[in-house]
N, CA and C of each residue as an Amber inpcrd file, in Angstrom:
protein
   303
-100.0260000 -38.6520000  85.1100000 -99.8310000 -38.3290000  83.5800000
 -99.6590000 -37.1610000  83.3600000 -99.1070000 -36.8170000  82.3450000
 -98.8140000 -35.5780000  81.8550000 -99.9610000 -35.0910000  80.8550000
-100.2980000 -33.6300000  80.9590000-101.2800000 -33.3340000  80.2660000
-100.6270000 -32.4990000  79.0250000-101.1260000 -32.3330000  77.9390000
-100.4520000 -31.3840000  76.8340000-100.9720000 -30.1930000  77.0430000
-100.6460000 -29.1900000  75.8150000-101.1780000 -27.8520000  75.8900000
-102.6170000 -27.7800000  75.8940000-103.4350000 -28.7090000  75.2770000
-104.8740000 -28.5870000  75.2500000-105.5780000 -29.0870000  76.4420000
-104.8040000 -29.5460000  77.2570000-105.4870000 -29.9100000  78.5410000
-105.7800000 -31.4820000  78.4440000-105.3670000 -32.1720000  77.6620000
-105.8640000 -33.6270000  77.2980000-104.6760000 -34.4290000  78.1160000
-104.8250000 -35.4800000  78.7230000-104.1510000 -36.3860000  78.9000000
-103.5400000 -37.3770000  78.1280000-102.2330000 -37.4440000  77.9680000
-101.5790000 -37.9710000  76.8970000-101.4300000 -39.5800000  77.3030000
-102.0630000 -40.5170000  76.5130000-101.7960000 -42.0480000  76.7180000
-101.0630000 -42.7550000  75.6810000-100.8180000 -44.0420000  76.1420000
-100.0050000 -44.8540000  75.0900000-100.7930000 -44.9760000  74.0130000
-100.2270000 -45.2390000  72.8050000-100.9230000 -45.5690000  71.6500000
-101.5580000 -46.9860000  71.5960000-100.6550000 -48.0060000  72.2720000
-101.1530000 -49.2960000  72.4350000-101.4090000 -49.7710000  73.9570000
-102.3010000 -50.6510000  74.0980000-102.4500000 -50.7820000  75.7260000
-101.3780000 -51.6120000  76.2300000-100.7270000 -52.3790000  75.5240000
 -99.6160000 -53.1140000  76.0840000 -98.0250000 -52.5880000  75.7560000
 -98.0650000 -51.2230000  75.7790000 -96.7790000 -50.4850000  75.6410000
 -96.2790000 -50.6170000  77.0320000 -95.1260000 -50.5110000  77.4020000
 -94.3990000 -50.6730000  78.6490000 -94.2360000 -49.2670000  79.2480000
 -94.1990000 -49.1420000  80.6010000 -93.8700000 -47.7510000  81.1810000
 -92.7030000 -47.1960000  80.5030000 -92.6870000 -46.0520000  80.3000000
 -91.5090000 -45.3230000  79.5920000 -90.8460000 -44.2780000  80.7590000
 -89.6550000 -44.1500000  80.5490000 -88.9730000 -42.8980000  81.3700000
 -88.0340000 -42.2060000  80.3080000 -88.8460000 -41.2270000  80.0060000
 -87.9090000 -40.2400000  78.7020000 -87.9710000 -41.2510000  77.5130000
 -86.8990000 -41.6150000  76.8350000 -87.2430000 -42.4510000  75.5700000
 -86.9430000 -43.9040000  75.9580000 -86.5450000 -44.2480000  77.3290000
 -86.4380000 -45.6500000  77.3610000 -87.4890000 -46.2480000  78.1690000
 -87.4610000 -47.6140000  77.7780000 -88.3370000 -48.4270000  78.8230000
 -88.1500000 -48.6800000  80.0890000 -88.8100000 -48.9850000  80.9500000
 -88.3100000 -49.2780000  82.4850000 -87.3980000 -50.3730000  82.6170000
 -87.2450000 -51.3100000  81.8170000 -86.3910000 -52.3570000  81.8860000
 -84.8390000 -51.9010000  81.5530000 -84.8730000 -51.0910000  80.4600000
 -83.5940000 -50.2900000  79.9230000 -82.9950000 -49.2100000  81.2530000
 -84.0490000 -48.6070000  81.8750000 -83.4960000 -47.8540000  82.8030000
 -82.8840000 -48.6820000  84.0230000 -83.5610000 -49.8380000  84.1530000
 -83.1490000 -50.6610000  85.4490000 -81.7470000 -51.0620000  85.2860000
 -81.2900000 -51.2970000  84.0100000 -79.8280000 -51.7170000  83.4690000
 -79.0230000 -50.7200000  83.8050000 -79.4020000 -49.4310000  83.3090000
 -78.6970000 -48.0690000  83.5910000 -78.5150000 -47.9820000  85.0410000
 -79.6510000 -47.9360000  85.9920000 -79.5210000 -47.4430000  87.2880000
 -79.0290000 -48.5570000  88.0120000 -78.7870000 -49.8900000  87.8610000
 -77.8780000 -50.8450000  88.3230000 -76.5660000 -50.5830000  88.2340000
 -75.9700000 -50.1370000  87.1440000 -74.6690000 -49.3890000  87.2780000
 -74.2880000 -48.4880000  88.1840000 -75.3790000 -47.5310000  88.2460000
 -75.2200000 -46.2160000  89.1070000 -75.2720000 -47.0150000  90.5210000
 -76.1040000 -47.9370000  90.9780000 -76.2180000 -48.2380000  92.2270000
 -74.6380000 -49.1380000  92.4520000 -74.1560000 -49.7910000  91.6430000
 -72.8340000 -50.4590000  91.9260000 -71.7780000 -49.6400000  92.1090000
 -71.9220000 -48.4550000  91.4520000 -70.9470000 -47.4900000  91.5910000
 -70.9740000 -46.6290000  92.7400000 -72.0730000 -46.6320000  93.3550000
 -72.4020000 -45.7400000  94.6040000 -71.7670000 -46.6320000  95.6900000
 -72.3680000 -47.8970000  95.7130000 -71.7660000 -48.7710000  96.6940000
 -70.2970000 -49.0180000  96.5960000 -69.6950000 -49.4810000  95.4790000
 -68.4400000 -49.6650000  95.5130000 -67.3480000 -48.4480000  95.5360000
 -67.4900000 -47.5160000  94.9560000 -66.8310000 -46.2970000  94.7650000
 -66.9320000 -45.1820000  96.0650000 -65.8760000 -44.5490000  96.1860000
 -66.0040000 -43.6000000  97.0290000 -65.4360000 -42.0780000  96.5960000
 -65.2140000 -41.9790000  95.3340000 -64.8730000 -40.4660000  95.0470000
 -65.6290000 -40.3740000  93.6140000 -65.8600000 -39.1320000  93.1870000
 -66.5630000 -38.7950000  92.0020000 -66.3880000 -39.1780000  90.7510000
 -64.9890000 -39.3640000  90.6680000 -64.4930000 -39.8890000  89.2930000
 -64.9280000 -41.3510000  89.0300000 -65.0720000 -42.4630000  89.8150000
 -65.1310000 -43.7060000  89.8280000 -66.7910000 -43.7330000  89.4510000
 -67.5490000 -42.8500000  90.3910000 -68.9970000 -42.8430000  90.2700000
 -69.3480000 -42.4460000  88.8630000 -68.6480000 -41.3110000  88.3940000
 -69.2210000 -40.9910000  87.1560000 -68.7090000 -41.8900000  86.0420000
 -67.5010000 -42.6020000  86.2800000 -67.3130000 -43.7580000  85.1230000
 -68.2760000 -44.8230000  85.2520000 -68.9080000 -45.2510000  86.4820000
 -70.0380000 -46.1090000  86.5070000 -71.3290000 -45.5840000  85.8070000
 -71.6570000 -44.1220000  85.9360000 -72.6360000 -43.8730000  85.4750000
 -72.5550000 -43.6600000  83.9110000 -71.3940000 -43.6020000  83.4950000
 -71.1690000 -43.4550000  82.0020000 -71.3290000 -45.0160000  81.3480000
 -70.6230000 -46.0450000  82.1080000 -70.8580000 -47.3730000  81.7740000
 -72.2080000 -47.7720000  81.6540000 -72.9990000 -47.3080000  82.8850000
 -74.6540000 -47.5890000  82.7880000 -75.3440000 -46.9870000  81.4240000
 -75.1410000 -45.7880000  81.2410000 -75.6060000 -45.2480000  80.1260000
 -75.3130000 -45.7820000  78.7490000 -74.1390000 -46.1910000  78.5660000
 -73.4480000 -47.2910000  77.4760000 -74.4000000 -48.5580000  77.5560000
 -74.4020000 -49.2120000  78.6330000 -74.9990000 -50.4640000  78.7010000
 -76.4180000 -50.4540000  78.3750000 -77.0770000 -49.2840000  78.7710000
 -78.5590000 -49.0790000  78.4070000 -78.6820000 -48.9690000  77.2600000
 -77.9170000 -48.2800000  76.4400000 -77.9870000 -47.9310000  75.1220000
 -77.7680000 -49.1620000  74.3620000 -76.7710000 -49.9430000  74.7330000
 -76.6830000 -51.1180000  73.7430000 -77.5770000 -52.0920000  74.1710000
 -78.1990000 -52.2080000  75.3500000 -79.1420000 -53.2570000  75.6370000
 -80.3530000 -52.6480000  74.5980000 -80.7310000 -51.4480000  74.7860000
 -82.0120000 -51.0380000  74.1140000 -81.9990000 -51.2510000  72.5250000
 -80.7600000 -51.1030000  71.8520000 -80.3980000 -51.7050000  70.5460000
 -80.5950000 -52.7820000  70.3350000 -80.0360000 -53.8490000  71.2920000
 -80.2240000 -55.3600000  71.1450000 -81.5350000 -55.5820000  71.4100000
 -82.3530000 -55.1790000  72.1950000 -83.7690000 -55.3510000  72.3520000
 -84.4570000 -54.8630000  71.1710000 -84.3010000 -53.8890000  70.5250000
 -85.2370000 -53.4240000  69.3940000 -84.7800000 -54.2000000  68.0900000
 -83.7580000 -54.7900000  68.2020000 -83.2920000 -55.5370000  66.8600000
 -83.6890000 -56.9510000  67.0180000 -84.2380000 -57.5470000  68.0580000
 -84.4330000 -58.8650000  68.0170000 -86.0360000 -58.9560000  68.2490000
 -86.6550000 -60.2380000  68.0930000 -88.0160000 -60.3760000  68.1660000
 -88.3520000 -60.6090000  69.7870000 -89.6530000 -60.4300000  69.8290000
 -90.0200000 -60.3690000  71.3610000 -89.9720000 -61.7450000  71.9080000
 -89.6200000 -61.8050000  73.1650000 -89.0730000 -63.0370000  73.6940000
 -87.6970000 -63.7000000  73.5520000 -86.9590000 -62.7990000  72.8110000
 -85.6540000 -63.3840000  72.6050000 -84.6610000 -63.6190000  73.7080000
 -84.7340000 -62.5680000  74.8290000 -84.0660000 -62.5040000  75.9870000
 -84.3390000 -63.7290000  76.9500000 -85.8750000 -64.0750000  76.9100000
 -86.2200000 -65.2940000  77.7880000 -85.8010000 -66.6900000  77.0380000
 -85.8500000 -66.6470000  75.7960000 -85.1430000 -67.9820000  75.0490000
 -83.9480000 -67.8340000  75.4220000 -83.1020000 -66.8810000  75.6620000
 -81.5810000 -67.0940000  75.8250000 -81.5320000 -67.8750000  77.3310000
 -82.4740000 -67.1920000  78.2760000 -82.4110000 -68.0340000  79.4790000
 -82.7570000 -69.1550000  79.6770000 -83.7720000 -69.6390000  78.6210000
 -84.0310000 -71.0120000  78.4370000 -82.6310000 -71.8960000  78.0360000
 -82.2240000 -71.5630000  76.9860000 -81.0150000 -72.1520000  76.3970000
 -79.8300000 -72.2910000  77.4520000 -79.6720000 -71.1850000  78.2580000
 -78.4760000 -71.4460000  79.2310000 -78.8500000 -72.3050000  80.5590000
 -80.2020000 -72.3610000  80.5880000 -80.4340000 -73.3010000  81.5280000
 -80.8700000 -72.4300000  82.8390000 -80.9780000 -71.2810000  82.8750000
 -81.3870000 -70.4440000  84.0730000 -82.8130000 -70.3320000  84.2240000
 -83.5300000 -70.7270000  83.3740000 -84.8110000 -70.5350000  83.5730000
 -85.6910000 -71.8160000  82.9370000 -86.5570000 -72.4670000  83.5540000
 -87.1180000 -73.5420000  83.0640000 -88.7560000 -73.2580000  82.4940000
 -89.0030000 -73.8370000  81.4280000 -90.4510000 -73.4750000  80.8510000
 -91.4190000 -73.9750000  81.8140000 -92.7550000 -73.2020000  81.8450000
 -93.5350000 -73.8270000  82.5550000 -94.1750000 -75.2920000  81.9140000
 -94.6200000 -75.3060000  80.7410000 -94.9180000 -76.5250000  80.1530000
 -94.0640000 -76.6700000  78.9640000 -93.9970000 -77.7810000  78.4980000
 -93.2340000 -78.1790000  77.0830000 -94.4080000 -78.5850000  76.1290000
 -94.1840000 -78.3790000  74.9160000 -94.9710000 -78.8350000  73.9770000
 -94.7680000 -80.3880000  73.7260000 -95.9570000 -81.0070000  73.1820000
 -95.9050000 -82.5400000  72.8410000 -94.7300000 -82.6870000  72.0220000
 -94.0240000 -83.9120000  72.1850000 -93.0310000 -84.3070000  71.1340000
 -93.2370000 -84.5310000  69.9400000 -94.5650000 -84.8190000  69.3610000
 -94.8440000 -84.8450000  68.1360000 -94.8600000 -83.6850000  67.4120000
 -95.0340000 -82.3890000  67.9920000 -95.2440000 -81.1450000  67.5310000
 -93.8570000 -80.5600000  66.8660000 -93.7730000 -80.6010000  65.6520000
 -92.2400000 -80.0990000  65.1120000 -92.4500000 -78.7750000  64.7320000
 -93.5000000 -78.0380000  64.1370000 -93.6630000 -76.8090000  63.6800000
 -94.4890000 -75.8980000  64.2740000 -94.3140000 -74.7790000  64.6820000
 -95.1320000 -73.7920000  65.5420000 -95.3490000 -72.5790000  64.6660000
 -96.4300000 -72.1620000  64.5650000 -97.0240000 -70.9160000  63.9840000
 -97.5500000 -70.0190000  64.7450000 -97.4580000 -68.6110000  64.5330000
 -97.8020000 -67.7900000  65.5630000 -96.8090000 -66.5960000  65.8260000
 -97.2540000 -65.7360000  66.7660000 -96.5550000 -64.4480000  66.9640000
 -95.1050000 -64.8200000  67.5170000
């Protein structure tokens, strides 16, 4: 953890805040670094790798904007809708309205 000028350790404001790297959360960094890894594996010259780095930064920026504009759990809901992930339990069929966060 980084110390500020007073010598105090800076901690997150909320306990459930995700780990950050710069201004991005770790899941956004994973999106950007995956493009870098693909560029290093596939490409063999500097221009192609730099194009993949630029694509990774652009994809990370757009993913961050999409994540900030949606409600929590939106991307997991998309996985459920596409059938790529199954919910652990299903609510009873008589429950039609759900309240909560």
